[in-house]
N, C-alpha and C positions, 0 to 999 in steps of 0.2 A: 718197805712198800710204802708208796705215796698214798696218804688217805686223802679220799675226795672231800670237798668241803660240804659241810652239813647244810642241805637245803631247808629253806623256811617253808617251801610249798610242795607238798607230796602229790603226785598225780595217779600213782598206780601202786600195786602191791611189790613190784620189784623196788620201786624208790622207798617204799615203807621198810622193807627188810633191810635195804641198805642204811636207812637212818637208825633203826633200832640196834643194828650191828656196831654203831659208833657211840650211841648214848641212850640214856633211859631218861634224860630231862627234854620234855616235849613242850616246854614252856614257849608260848607264842607260836607253835608251829601251827600250819593249816594243812590238813589232810582232805584232799578233793575227790570225791566219787569212787571211793575203793570199797570193794566188797570184802568185809571181814567175816562174813557168816561161816566159811569153811576154816578159818584161821582159829588156832587155839592160843589165845593171848591172856596172859595173866596181867591185867591192867594195874593190879597193885603194884607191880614194879616201876611204873612210870610216873612222873611229875606231870600232871595234866594242867598246870595253872595256864589258864586262858588258851589252851590248846583247842583249835576250832576244826570240827568234821563238817564238811560240806557236802551233804547228799551221799553219805556212805550208808552201806548196810551193815547192820549188826544182828548178832544173835538176840533172842528175846530177852528183854530186860537189861541188856548192856548200856544201850543209850542212857537209859535213867541213871545207872550206876556212873557213867561217865560224867554226867551233869553234876550229879551230887559230889563228884572229886574235883569239880572247877573246869569242866570242859564246856565248851558251846557246841551244839549238835543241831545243824539245820538239816531238817528231813528234806526228802525228795518232794517236788511239787507234783500236784496230781492234774491230770487232764489238759496237759499241754504237750504240743507235738515236737518239743524241743528239750535238750539237755542243758539246764542252766550252769551245771557244774562240769560241762565237758572239758576233758584234759588236753584237748590239741584243736589245731584248726580243722576247717572242713576240707574235704576234697569234692571235685566235681561229681564223683562217682556216688558220695554219699548224698549230696543234694538233689541229684538227678534220678535217684533211686525210684522207680515207679513210673517213669517217663515213657511214652511211646510217641510217635508222630501222630498218632490218632487221639489219644486221650492222655492228657497230662495228668497223672496222679503223683507226681514227684513229691518228695520230702520238701524241696523248696518251695513249691506252690502250696503245700499243706501249712507251712509255717507262715507263709505270707497271708494266707486267709485268716489263720489265727490271729496274726498281728492286726490286720484291719479291723477286726471285730472289736479290738481294745485300743486302737490307735489314739484316739481323743480322750477317752475317758477309763484308761485302766484301773482295775482294783488295786489295792496295795499289794496283794500277794503277785499279781501279773506284772506290776511295775518292779517289784523286788526281782523277780525271776528274770525278766529282762535285763536288769542292771548287773545280775550276778553273770547271766549268759556273757554280755559284753565284757564284764570284767575278765572271764575266763579266755575270750578273744585276746584281750590285752596282754594276757600272761601267754598265750601261745605264741602272739607275736614276737614278745621279748625273748623267749626262749630259742625262736628261730634265728632271730637277728643278732643276739649276744652282745647286750650293751656293756661297755666298760664304765668304770666309775665317773668319767667326764662326759657321759651321755654319747659317746661315739660307738657304732655299731661294728662288729666284726665283719659282717657282710657289707659291701660297699653298695648302698641301695640307690637306684636311679629311678625315678618316679616318671611315668608318662600320663599325660591328660590330653584330653579332646573330645570331640562329639561322639555321642553314642549312635547316631545316624549316619555316620560316615560309611560310604559303601564299600564293601569289599572290592579290591581290584582298583579303587580309585587311586589318585596321586598320593595323596597323604597317607591312606592306608598303607600303601606300598612303602612309602618312605619311613613311616613310624615302624613297620615291621623290619625293615632293614636296620634302622638305627638301633632297635632293641637286640636284634641279632648281633650286631657289632659289639654293642655294651655288653652282652653276655659273653662273647668270645674273648673280650679283654677283662673278665674278671668281675664285671658289675653284677648286681644282682637286681633285676627288672621287677617293679611293682607298677600295677594299674588300679583302676577302680573297678575291675572285674566284669564289666558289661560286655556289650558289643561295640561296633565301630572302632576307634582308635584304640580302645582298651583291649578289644581283641587282638588288634593288630599288633600292640606291644607284647602281649603274652605269646601269641603266635611266634613273633620273632625270637623271643628269648627261648621258646620250646626248640625251635629250628636252628639253634645255634651249633649243633653236632652235625648238621648237613650243609650242604653246598648252597649258594644263592640261587642257583637253578632250582634246586629243590623246594626253596621257599616260594618261589614264584610259581612252579607246579601247585603246590599247596594252596596258595591264594586263588590260583585258577579253578581249583576244586570247590573251594568255599564260595567263590563269586557266582556260582550258579544260582545261588539266591542270596539276597541280602536282608539284613534286619534293619529296616527303617521306620519312623514313626507311622507311615501310611499301612505297613503290614505287621505293625506290632502286636495287635489283637489277634492276627490270624496266623502267627508263626507255628501254632501247633499242627496245622494242616500242611505245613511246608517242609523243606528238607533243611532247614537253618541247623538243627542239631545234628541231623543225620549226615550232612556234609562235614562238620567238624569231626565227627566220629570216624569218616572215611579216612580224613587227613591223619588222624591218630593211629588208624590201622596200617597205613601204608608207611608212616614214619613214627615207629613206636618208642624210640630212644630218644626223647625229648630232654631237654635242660630244665633246671627248676627255675621257677618264677612264682611271683605272689600277686594275689588279687585281694582287694579290700573293697567289696561292694556292700550294700545294704538293702534292706526291705522296705526302707522308709518311702522310696519313690514308686513302688509298684512292683508288679511280678516281672522283673527283667533278668531272667535266667543268667547266671555267671557264665562266662566263656569257659570253653573246655580245655584251654591251654595253659591254665595256671596249675601248678602243682599243690600250691597251698592257698586256700581261701579263708579270709578272715572276715566273715560276714556279720555285720552288726545290726541291732535294732536301731541304735541312736545314730543318725546321719551327721549330727555335730561332732561326736567323738570320731566317728569314721573319717570325716574330713580332715579334722585335726591330725589325726594318726597318720593318715596317707601322706600329707605335706610334711610332718615333722620327721618322719623315718627316712625321707628321700634326702639325706645329707649330702650325697655325692651330686645330685643335681635333679632339676625337674625339666621335662621336656614338655611343651605345649604345642600341640598340633592344632589345627583349627577346631574350634567347637563354639558353643552358644553361651547362654547364661551360666550354667554351671561351671564351664571352663574359665570363664572370666572370674567367677567368684573365687576360684581356686587361685588364679593368677594374684589377685589382689591380696587374699589371705596369706599367701607364701611370701608376697612383697612386705606385708606387716610383720611376719616373722624374721625376714631378714632385716627389716628397717630397725626393729627394736632387739635383734638377736636373742630371741626368746627360746630357740633351741640350743643354743650355746655354740652354734656354728652359723656362719654365712654361707649359703649354697648357691651354686649356679643356677641360673634361670635362663633356659634355652627356648627360643621362639621358632617354631618350624613352619614358617609361612610369612614371607615379607608382605605378600598382599593382605593377609588376614590381619596381621599386627602393626602394619604402617599405613597402607592406603585405606582399608575399610574401617578400622576402629581407631587407629593412632595409639593403642595400648602401649606399645614398646617405647613410644616416644615420652608419654605420661610417666611411665616407669623410670625412665632416664632422668626425668625432671625430679621425681620424688627422691631419688637415689644420690643426687648432688651431695657431695661431702661425706659420704656413707661408704663403707668398705665393699658393699656388695655392689656398688655401681660397676667395677670391673668384672662381675661375674655375670652381667646381662649379656645375651648374645642373640643375633637374629640370623636365621639362614633358610635356605630352601633344599639343603642338602644333607641327607643323612650322615655321610661321612664326616661332615664338618661338625655335626652335632657332637659326635663321641670324640673327635680330636679336640673340640674345645673342652669338653669335660675332663678328659685326660690331662690336659694342660693347666686346669683351673680346679685343684681340688677344695674341699671346703676349708673356710678359714675359721680358726678358733677365735671366738669373741673374746675381747680382752676386757678386763675391768675398767670402766670409764667409757667404753665406747656407745 
C-alpha cells in the first residue's frame, strides 16, 4: 500500500489521525484549529520539539503540559467575528449567512464592521489575528491550486480583471462571461477579484460552463434586472442584487468551480455568488499580489478604472522581472479602452521590447479570440539570466 506523504500542516482530526498513524515525531509540525477535547491522547508518546498548535482546544491542563514539553500553543482569540485559524476558504453561503434583502446581518458585513474599527490603529492582538487569518487563506489557496516544486499549479489558472461597476448585460460583461465560460470549458480555472461587475461576469461564466451559451444569456438577463453600480452601492440592501443572483443559482444549480479573491479593505462590497471558493483577505496588498501571481496561464483585462490599471502594471512588473517564475499572457479585452482611450497597450509594448513576455501581449474585442490566444500561448518558464 502506498503511504501518503506526511503533511507539515494539519487542519482537522482526520488529518491528525492520518499523521499519528505514520509517525510519533511531530517536530516542526503545525496543527491548526483541531478540537482534542474528546480525544484520549498520551502526549508522552510524541516528540513535540517546535510543534505548533494554532487555536486548538484541549482538556484542562493539557496545553500547559504541551508547552512544558517544547510545543508552542496559540490560544483562540476572543471578541472577534472571524476565525484566524480557519482551515479552508470561505463560501458565499458562509459569508452571506444572516443576510436578507431588508436587513443585512451577514457574517461578511459583521467582519467588515469589526475591521473598520481597527483599520488604522489595530492592537497587537488584532493585527496578529488578521495576519494569521490571511496566512490561513494563503494555505487554503495553496491546497486548492496544488503547486509543484517549480511554482507551477496543477490547476491552470486564468484571472479576469475589470471594473466593479460594469453593468450586467453590458457588452463587456457579456464578453467577459463568455470568455470565462470558454476558459472553463477548455479546462482552465477561472479566478476574479470576487466582487460585482466584471468580476461577477467572470465567475458567472465559469459557473455556467456546464450549460449552453443560450442559458448563460438567460442568466445574464435575470441578473440585469438590477445592477450594482457606484450610484446604488449604498442602497443595494433594498434591491434585488443578491436575490437575482440566487434566482440564477436556483434555475441553474449544477455550476462549475471557480475562485474569487476579494478583500474587506475597500469597503463592504459583498462577494458575488458564483464563485465556489472565496479567499477573502484583510490585507489588500497580499490579496492583489496573490490574485496576479496565481494566474500563471493568463490575465484578461476588461475595461476598468484605477484599480484595474494598477493590476495591469503590477502584472507587467511581474512579467518584466520574472518574479513568479513564469511569463504569463496578458490579454486586453477592449481596443477602445486600451488603445484609443488610454494607450496602456502601447505603453506595455514599449516596456516589453527585448523581453520574452512581449509575445504574450494580445488585444481583442472578442471573447473567442481571448481563449484561443491563451491556448496557443502557455506560460513560459523564466530561465536563469532572463
